N, C-alpha and C positions, 0 to 999 in steps of 0.2 A: 504493500500500500504505499500511497504517498507519504514521506516522512513529515512533510509539512502541508480558533474560536479564539480564532483569538477569542478569548471570552468575548461574547458579542458586545461587552461593555468595556469601556475604556482601554482599548490597546492603543498605546501611545506610537506614536510616528518611528521613536528609536527602537521600540520594541518590534515592531513591524519589520524595519530592515534588518534588525539582527537575525529574526526569524527567516526572512528572505534569504539572507547571506549564507545562513545555515543550510537551506534547502538547496541552494545553487551548489555548494560545495560537496553535499550529499550525492546529488545527480551526477556531478563530474565524476566522482570518486568510482561510483558504480556504473560509469558508461551509459548513463539514460539521456544524455544530451549529445547530439553531433559535435565536432570540433567547431564548426561555424558557429555554434550556439553559445560558445563558452566565452561570453562577453561580460564585462563588469556588470553586475546587477545593480550596485548602488554608487550613485556619482561620488566623486572624490569629496573629502570635507572642503567645505568654503564654496562649492558651485552652487549648492541649494541650501536655503534657509527656511527653517520650520518654525513656528512661533506657537504650535500647540502642544498640549501633553495628553489629552485625551478626546474622546468623540465629542463631549459635551461643551469643550472648551472653543472659544473663537466663533466668528459669525460666518465662516464659509466652510465648505467642505474640505476636509484633508485627504484628497484623492490618495495618497499613497498609502494611508491607513486602510482606507477601503479596498484599495488595488492589492495590497498584499494580504490582508486579513484571511484569506483562505488558506494560506500557509500555516497560520497557527491554529486555524480550526483542526486541520489535518494532524499537526502535532498533539492536539489533546485527543482527538478520535483515536489515533494510533497508540498514545499512552494507555487509554482504555482498552483497546484491542489487545495489545501484548502483556498487560498486567503490570505496567510501571508503578501506578499508584498504589495498588494492594500490596507489590512486595516492598516499597518503601513503608508503607503503615506498618508492616509485620516488623520491620526492623526497630520501630518506635523512636523514641526521641535521639537516640545515639546517630541516628542515620544510616544510610545505605550506600556502599561504594558501587561505581559503574561496573566493576568487575562481577560484583554479586548480582546485579541487575541483568548483566550481560548472560549468565548462566540460567538464572531462574525464569528470566523471559525468552531465552532461547533465540537472542538477537546478538549477532558479532559485533565486536568492539566499535569499530567506526561508525557503524550505522546507530548504535546505541548512543555513543558519545554525540552525535548529530542530534538525534532525538532530545537527550537530555539538555543540550544546550538550548534546544529551541524551547522547551518546556520550562525552563530557568529563565530565558528571555520574556516569556509571557506570564511569568510570576506563578505558574501552576505548581513549580518545586523551587526549592532553595538549596545553594550549594555553599558549603562552609570552606574554610580555609585549607581543611585537609581533603577536600574532594569529596565529603560524603554529602548525600542528598536527603532533604528532609521535605515533607508535605506543606503548602502553604494552608491557611487555616480552612479558606474555603474548599480547597481541593480534599483536605482530610474529612471535611464534613460532607461533601457532596459527590465526591468520585472515587469512595472506597466502599467496596460492596458490602463490607460488615457495618457499615453507618446506617442507622435508621432513617437517614435523610439522603442517602444515595439515590440519584437519579441518572447515573451514567448510562445505564442501558436505553434511556430515552434519548440522549444524545447519540450514542453510538449506533443504535440501530434505526431510529427515525431519522434524525438529522443527518448522521455521518452517511448511512447506507441507503437511504431513501431520498430525502428532500434535497441532499446536496447534490447527488447526481441529476435529481430532477430539473434543478435550476440551471444546469447546462444548456438545457434547451429553451431557455427563455427567450433569446433572441428570435429564433424560428417560430415559436408561438406567437410573439407579438407581431411577426411579419405576416404569419398565416392565419392566425386565429383558431389554429388546430391544437388541442390539448386534451390528453387522455383524461376521461372521466374517473372518478373513484370506482364507478361499478366495473369498468374494464380493468383498472388498475387492480383491483381486490379480486379478480377472476382468478388470478393466479393464489394458490393455497398459501405458498410462501411468503408472498408479499403480504397478503392479509395477516399471517402469523407473526410475521416480524412487526408490523405496523401495531397490532393488537398488544404485543408484548411490550412494545416501546411506551404506547399510551399508558400500560397498566404501571410500568415503572414510574414513569412521570407522574401519575397520580398518587401513588403510594407514600412519598414523603408528604405531601398536603395533607393526606388523611391521617398520618401519624402526628 
């Protein structure tokens, strides 16, 4: 899966650029981009100026935060998919090393390092001077499966696996006016099952 939610709120421009850079390094390392595509993703310091730190600040759209937000979304979804947050939670307050996470999640070194860098950039996790990772308060509360307020399945299954990919067809829908109905979408039992599972998980924390 793509290594790179922003948590949909308050993704700063600097965070977005960090995630974007991490994503580009990852795809270069693993040969997912042709040579001619390997161009600098971020303009050199001093070339571009940014004045805002979150979605809410400023009077105008922060185009870069919007454009690069999908990379941070994929970092979050992938963290859920491979079990990063559960493994760090298991380690407790002392934190968890990248090496332990590599083995526990079944992800090789360079790829895990890229994912951890991206998750740190968007503040899902924290890295101490000794290189040990711990969870942010929100991640610990909402993205760990043993938490009563966990709703990671909703993000992973519905947003990550269903809506995320559907949104890729938005330009075509706008041009043609043709879009699938819920009836046709749910005619696939697996799609309906995934949707129901995600909705259930998203409702449970509210009920609790």
